C-alpha positions, 0 to 999 in steps of 0.5 A: 961532670964524669969525675971518675971517667965511668961514662967515658968508660961506657961510652968507649964501650958502646963505640966499640960494640958498634964498630964490632957489628957495624957493616959500613965501618967494621973495626978491622980484625988486626986491631984485636990487640989495641981494640981490648984494653978499651973494653977490659977498662970498663969491667973494672968500673965500681958501678953498678954498685951494691946500693943500686941493687939492694931493694932486688936482692932483699925482695929475692931473699925473703920468700920470692919464689924461684921462678917468679919474674921479680923485675915488676916487683921492684923499682929497680930492673937489673937488666935496663941496669946493666945498660946504663951502668959503665960495667954493665955496658962493658961486659956486654961488649966482653961478649960482643968481642968474643963474637966478633973475634969468632967471626974474624976467625971464620973469614979467616977459615981458621978452623982450628981456632973457632975449635978451641973455643975460649982457649983462642979468646983467653982474655975474654975467658978471663973476664969471664970467669972473674965476674961470674964468680961472686966472691968477685962481683956479687952484682946482680946487673952483671948477672944479667948480662951472662943469663941473657947473653947465654945463648951466644956464650954456648956458641962461642964454647959449648964445653965452657958454657956447660960447665958454668951453666949452674953458676950463672944460674945459681940457685943457691943465690936467689938474687943471682938466679932471678936475675940470670933466668929474667934476663934469658926469658926477657928478650925473645929466646931464640936458641941457634948452632951451626950445623955441619950438614952433607946437604940440604933438601926440602919438601913441599907438601899441601893439605886442604881443608877437609884434610887430605894431604899430598906430597912432592918428591924431596928435592936436594939444594945448592946455595951461596950466599944464603939464596937458592941457585939451583934445585935437582929432583927427585932426590932418592933417598927413601928413608930421608923422604919419609923422615920429611913426609912424617915431620911436615904432616904432623906440623900441617895437622897440628897448625890445622893448615891449609894450602901448600907448606915447605920445610927446608932440612939439613942432612946431619949425619943422615938425619934430618934437622929442620932449616926453615919453613915456608907457609907458601909455594916455595922457590925450591919447588919451582920445578914442579911447574914442568916436572910433576903432574900437579904444580905446587901452584896448582895444588895450593889453589886446589886446597885453598878453594877445598878442592881435591888435590891433584897428584905429586908424582914426578914426570922424570928427573928435574932440575931447577935453576934461580937467575941471580941479579941478571937474566941471561941470553935465553936463546942458547939456553933453550937450545938445551933440549928439555928447558923451559925459560922463566922470566918473572919481568922483574927489575935487576938488582944484586941478588934478586931472583928475576926468573928460573928455568927449569930441565926435564929428563927421562934419566938423571944422568942426562938431566945432569948433563943438561944442568952442567950445560946450562950453569955454564950459560947462566951468571949470578950477580 
């Protein structure tokens, strides 16, 4: 029996939450106004109740030190309870709904609404404000939703998150503080933020067992759909290259790393922000096969065999273009002077890297001219 419809509301919230993130059957964005009432009804459900939470609250209020987890000291776990009570499930759905709306703005390229944060999603903000006030909702179960989803709330509206951090992690209320803090540390915490970057660059380096390090010239990368399409090197920016080498060398030394290591960086307002680290030879370094005295592949072998590392000096201006999803006709490409063709012999499928070509010229203008010609002959699938 579901006399008070609580579990029905929870089921509706779960179903909508699945629809917000589904790739096969996503909820159409134009149904935004129809979707919201199904969520907000669950946020008014009486469960979780104070009786369910009493043991946790009593322990938090009678001498436990802030910073020490309470979940192991009580039979009640508010984080788990948030996934198993109608109001807890609905509050999670509120956050997921806001992310879904934000994603809709992104797809529509509605930068004005994106910049407004919760001002463009006032229905979600109003519910979050209501339940964040302990006078309205003193539940520690609900507080775990705010704690666990704090990074997402920061993504949705940085100003709102900054203004409400002290309320989410309320030190004046130990039971609320513990609930939120334990939840944010329960799953692995990864903080993400969209970066407005001017370009992406990558630096490939190698370190031997003896601690010798060498670095290739910085390369500039062009992506589409999160997949590298082509790189050009050397990317002439002495200040950025010095910074990139410093960062990469620090990482190698701290890890006592042996072999080739690559870090991709975003260039944000003239500074480097690390995007990705690859502990291996890297796609953006394939140009070194023809473009440097010693390729990244050879230096990787030299490093792990504890042999002297080879020179990373560039032999000219290079470009590397990936073959994605389908192989191009090689004859027109090979007619371009200074072009080398690589076929990996892989089975074609959409987005898969099947091979690449490298262009090497003495002058950057000649490299750029050959790159433009080659790009006209290549289709990505």
